N, C-alpha and C positions, 0 to 999 in steps of 0.2 A: 513687394520690392523693398530692399534694405537701403539704408542711406546713413552714413556717418560723416560728420563734418570734417573729421580728420582725413577724409579721402582727398581733400584739396592738397595736402602735403604728399600723400602717396602718388598721386597723379603727376605732381611736379617732379618727384624723384624718377618716375619713369621717363619723363621728357628730358630732363637735364640734371642727372644725379650729381655731377661735379660742379655745378654752378653755385656761387655763393648765395646762400639763403639768408644768413644772419651775421650781422656785425655788431659787437659791443666793445668799443675801445680796440684793443689788440686781439680780441677773441673773435674768431671767425668759424663758421659752420657751413659746410656744403649741404645740399638737400639730402643726400645720402647719409651724411653724418647726422643731421637733425633727426631723420626718421630713426636711426639706431637709438638715439637718446630717448625718443618718444616711446619706442618699443620697451626699453628698459624701464622707464618710468611706469608704463602700463603693467608690467610684470611686477615691479616693486609693490604697487598698489594691490594687485591680485594677491601677492604673497602675504601682504598684511591682513587679508580678509575682506578687502573692498570688492563689492560684487556689482554687476551691472544694474544701473538704477540708483545706486548709493550716491549720496552728495558728498562732494569734497571741496572744502573752501580753500581758497588761495589768497594769500596776502603778500603780493609780490609786485614790486615796481617795474618799470620797463627795463628789464635786464634780459640777458640771453636765457635765463632760467624760465621766464614767463611762458614763452611758446613750447618749450619741452614739456612743461607741467601741464599746460592747457590742453595740448594735443594728446599727452599721455593719459590724462583722465578720460578723454573722449574715446581714445583707442581702447581703453579698458572697459568702455561701455557705461562709465560712471557719469555723473552730472556735475558740472563746474558751478561753484558758488564764488565768483570774484569779488573780493572786498577791498575797499579803499585802504591803502597802507597807513592813512592818517587817522583811522578810527581809534576811539579809545576803548577802555576796558568794557563799560556797559553797553556801548554800541556793538562790540564784538560778541558779547554774551547774547544779545538779542538776535543778532543775524545768524549765530551758530544754532541756536535753539529753534528759531522760526523755520530755518531751512533743514533742520535735522541733519546737519552735516556729520558724517561719521569720522572725518579727519580734517586737519587744517595744515596746509604747507605754507611756509614762510621762510625769511631769511634770519639768521642769527641776530643781525642788528635790529630786527623788529620784534624780538621775542618778548620784550618788556610787557606791552600792552596785550600782546596775543596770549601769553601765559596767564596773565591776570583773568582774562575773559575765559580762556579754557578751563581754568580751575573752578569756575562757577556753573559750568554746564554738566549736564548729565548725558546728553546724546552724543557728544564728540568724544572720541576714544584715543586719537592719536594726534600728536604735534610732530611735524616733521620739519626740520630746519636745515637750510643750506648754509654752510660755514663761510659767510662773507666777512667774517672778523677773526678767523683763524681757528674757530671751533671750540674755544675754552668753555663757552656757555652752554654747548650741546651736551648735556649730560642728564642723569636721572630719568625721568619720564620722556624726555625729548629724544626723538629718533633722528639720526644723522641721514640726511638726504643722500650724501655721497656714499655712505656704507650700503644703504639700501640699493643704490644704483649699481654699485660693484658686484653685489650678490646676484642681482637680477639678470636673467637671460636677455640678450639682444634679439631673440627670435620669438615671434608669436604672430598669430593671425589677428587682424582687427576685429573687435567685438561687433556682432551684427546688431545694429539698431535700426529702428523703423523711423520713416520721415517724421512721424508725428510724436516720436519719443522726446522727452526733454533733453536738451543739450547743456543749457546754461540757465541759471536763475539769477537775474540781475535785480538788485533791490533799487526800488524808486518810491516815491511817496507823494501823497497830496498834502494838503494842509491841515487835514483832520486824520487822527489816528497815527499809527506808527508805520514805518517803511513797509512797503508790499514787494514780494518777490515776483517779478514778471518771468514767466516760464517761457522761454524761447526754445523752439524745437530744432532739430537738425535741419529740417527743410527751411524754416524761418531764416536761420543764419546762412545756410548754404546757398539759397537762392537770392537772398539779399546781398550777399557777397559777390555772386556771379553777376547780377544785374549792376551792381555799383562798379565793380572792377572793369567789366567788359563794355557795358553800354553808356555808363556816365563818366568814368574817369579815363576810359580808354587806356588801361594799363598795358605796357609793352613788357616783354620778358626781360629787356635790359634796363628797365626802370629801378631806380634806387629811391626808396621812400624813408623819410626820417621819422621815426616813431616818437613824437612829442606828446601826442594824445595819450592819456593814461589808458592802458590796455585792460584795466579792470572795468572800463566803461564800454558800452556797446559801440559807440562811434569809433573808438580806437580798435576794438576787436575786428568789427566788420570791414570798415574802410581802410584801416591801415594794415593790420596783421593778416587777416583772412584774405583781403583783396590782394596783397603783394604775394602771398604764398599761392594763392589760386592761379595767378598769372606767371609764376615762376620767377618772379623778381627778387630783389635784394632789400631786406629790412635792416636799417641801422638804428640802434637803440640810444635813446636819451632818458635816463631814469627820472630826471627832474628837469622841467623846462627853465632854461636861462638863456637869454638872447645870445650872449657871447659864445656859450657852449653849442648851441644850435648852429650858429654861423660857422664855428670851427669844423663841425660834422658836415655841413653842407659843402664846404670847400674841400675837406679831406676825402670824402666818399663820392664826391661828384653827384649829390643829391638831385634828382629830377622832379620829385613831387614832394610838396609841403602840404600837410593837412593840419589845421589847428582851430582853435576857438579865436574870436576876434582879439582878446587880450594879447594872444601870442604875436598876431600881426602887428599890433600897436608897439609892443616891445622891441620887435625886429626893426620896424621901420624907424623908431626913435633911439636906437642904440647909438651912442656917440661916435663910436669908432667903426660904423658900418662900412665905410670905404676901405678898410684894411682887408676885407674878405672878398673872395672871388665867388660870387653866386650865380655865374653865368650859366651853370648847368641846370638850373631850375627851369622846368617847362610848364608846370601847373601847380596852382595852389587852390586848396579846397577849404571852405570855412562852414561852420555850423555850430550848434550848441547854444548860440545867442545871436541876437541881431547884429549884423556887421554895419558900423556906421559907413554911410556911402563915401564920405570923405577919405576915411581910412583905406577903404577898398580901392579908390582911384589912385591915392598917393602910393599904395603898395604896388600896384599894377605899373605905375610909371617908374617907380624907383628900381623895382626888380625885373622889369620887362617880362612880366609873366601874367597870364590871365588868372583871375581869382573867380572861382565858381562857388556860388552859395547854394545850400540845401537845407532841408528841414527834416526832423525825425524825433522820435522818443525812444526810450528804453523799450517800451511795449510794442515798437514797430521795427525793431531788429538792427538798426534803427531808422534806416532811410526811407522816407515817404515821398518827398517831393525834392526836385533838384533843377537848377539852371544848367542845362546840358552843354551849352557851348557859348563862345563869344557871339556867334551869329544869332543864337535863340536864348536870349536871357533878358531880364528886366532887373537892372541893378536896384537893390532894396526889397525885391520880392524873395519868396522862398521857392519860386519856380513852379514847375508843373508836376503832377503825380508821375512817379516812375513807372516803368513797364510793369503792367500786371496789378497795379494798385489804383484804386478810386478814392477820390477825396471830394467831399462836399461840404457846404456850410449849412448848418441846421439852426432853427430857432429854439427857444426853450421847450417847445413842444415836439421837437424832433421833425419838424417839417422843413423841407429845403427852402432856403430863402432866395430872392432874386439876385441877379448879377450885381455886384457892387455893394449889397446890403451886408451888414456886419452880423455874424453869428458864431456859433461854435464849430470849429473845424473837426470833421469826423472822417475816419478812414476805414477801409476794409481792403483786404488782399492777402497775398502770400506772406506779407511781413509781419502781420498782426499776431501778438502772442497768443499762446494756448489758453493761458489763464494767470490769475494771480494765485501763487501757491498757497493752498489751504484757506483761501478767502473767497468762497462762492458768492457771497453777497456783493463784495467789491467788484468781483468779475462780472456779475450780472448787471451791475450799475453802469460800469464802463463800456459793456458790450451791447447796450440796448439796440434792439431791432437789427442786430447783425452788424452794427457799426461801431468802431472803437471811438469813444468820445474823449477827445484829447484835453479838454479843458482850456484851450487856447481859442481866443476870439480872432477872427479874421474875416476876410472877404476874397472873392474870386472875381477876376476882371473878365472882359469880354473875350480875351485871347486864352483864358484857361489858367492864367498865372495866379497863384495864391499869395496874399499879403497878410502877415500877422499884424493885428491891431493892439491887442492886449492879452492878458492872461485872466481867465476866470479865477484861477487859483491864486492864492498869494505867494506862490513860489517865487524865489529869488534866484536869478542866475548870476553867480559872482565868478567871473573869470572862466566861464564854461561849466563850473559846477552848480549843481542843484543845491539850493539851500531852503530848507523848510522851516518857516517861522515857528510853528508849533513845537518843534524839537527844541529850538532855542529858548522859547518861552518857559517850557517845563523846567529847564535848567535855571533860568533866571528866577522862577518862583521859589527856588531852594535857597536864594540868597537871604541871609539874615536881615530882617528889617524892610524887606521889599514888599510893597502892597500890590501894585498892579505892574503888568508888563505887556508890551505889544511891539512885535518886530516887523519891520517893513524894509523894502528895498528902495535905495535911493540912487539917482543917477550918478555914475562915476566915470571919468574919462578913460581910466586905465582898465578897470575891472568890468565895465559895462554897468554894473549895479553893485552898490556896497551894502552891507548889512548894517542897519541902524536899529537900535532899541529905545523905545520911549519907556520910562519907568516912573513910578511915584513911590515915595518911601514913607515909612512911619516917622512921626515927628521927632522921635528920639534917635533915629538913624542919622549918622553923620557920614556915611560912605560917600565916595566921590565916584564920578563917572569911571576913573581909571580902576578903582577897586572892583567895580562891577565887570569891566572888561577882563581884568585879570582872573576873576573868578571863573568866568565863562571859558576862558583860554585853557584853564587847567582841566576842564571837563568835557571838551569836545574838540573834534578835529579842527585843524588850523584854518581850513576854508570856511567854517561855519561860524566861529565866534563873532560877535559884533565888534567892528572897529569903532563905532561911534555909539555912545550911550547919552541920551539927553534926559536929564531929570526934570519932571514937571510937577507941580503941586497935585494934579490929578489928571487922568487921562479922559479925552472926550468920549461920551457914551450916548447911546440912543435910549428911546423910552423903556426898552427892556433891560437896560443895564449892559448891553453888548458894547464893548469898546469899538469905536468907529475908526477903523484903520484909514478910510479914505480921507478923513480929516487930518490925520497925522501925516499922509503922503502929501497933502496940500501944504501942510506946515513945513514940510521938508523942502519944498520948492520955493517958499517965500523968501 
């Protein structure tokens, strides 16, 4: 039995070919038009020598181009490697080489860092750019997306892929080692999309969803884009979240569903001129990616007159694992119950199930769990012990089967819905001249949920300020990663083995 995730678009074309699938400002595509672009993209990639199973990286924000390219890659039988447009040169090099991407597709406006990274790889052979700035910089080794599309035929059959074939490699990371590519199969993403859009969000064909979640992330892909197209709804794009821009689109396009991370809810709720906008079309809001403060959730529901449902998942789980399914069956502050076809338990350090109410590590198994970490068998084996995916999140389950997050085993920071990994930042910090020690922790923040804070100690001769160190980091990593707060100490607290004690630094931050 074959299965290709791009089938969700093909089926919606059969049901409602002339219905609006996509809106980006004044740009609109019907489902039939979207499928034509997808087929052209698939043929363009095939004409370049991209074969089924090859990896194609994409560095594209939430624009109309993203779904064309995303499903075009799948339609050709290739594998998508979605990358954050904020990544810097060395980060791009690592992701291209680790995934063995044969090509990378981006915007002309993002060529700076992409080209720097591309020039240092041996596996990636093509840079393809869409001319969002007029095309003056698309020359030399850079291929024009528009020219490739014009030459490509609009006719072709969808590549036959099997349910267990890789569809997307999404990069995630723990606090040790470098980012790992979670291999999500066509079935992982197809079925998680089906369950989410039909059983959890109850998408209607007339729904309009605003894409504020980044589509390079599994939350945005599954819950926003795939979910909308699976039900034949309309997706309206916002390349970068800003409260006023989001409110304008909600009013203009009569948006019915808003999905976002808690930070976005905070910004919308506290926008000074909120009353200028008509948001009465909203019927549902969905939050995930970080814990939603109960006060914010209640205030949002009251102000927008809409129910807010909270869920939980990870890149490795496609991503949805648990959800509060309705106003009648939810517990505010919890991450809900396991979704259809998924099991969740709480284990102790010996992988034994703990009793109701006891704290342990949340583990998951089901149709949503990734195939593997790409080219990392040991990491896969460690994460998938005894057939259960170990999340690294500490939680408990109550007597009604609702799960509650307590803390994270790992030191990962979630800043505004983005995963930030201290080890990556610490490696950059240690390159700063005169720096002796560094440790990065997350500290509570009203707007971002958590903020990135670095504690450092310096050589006696070093006269650098905190701002000097922040600027150094800002130049070398994506904007969501670099520490906004740097505190210089004479020395960092250590245990008997010399290991820096982050728990003491976290305590210091709350004093």
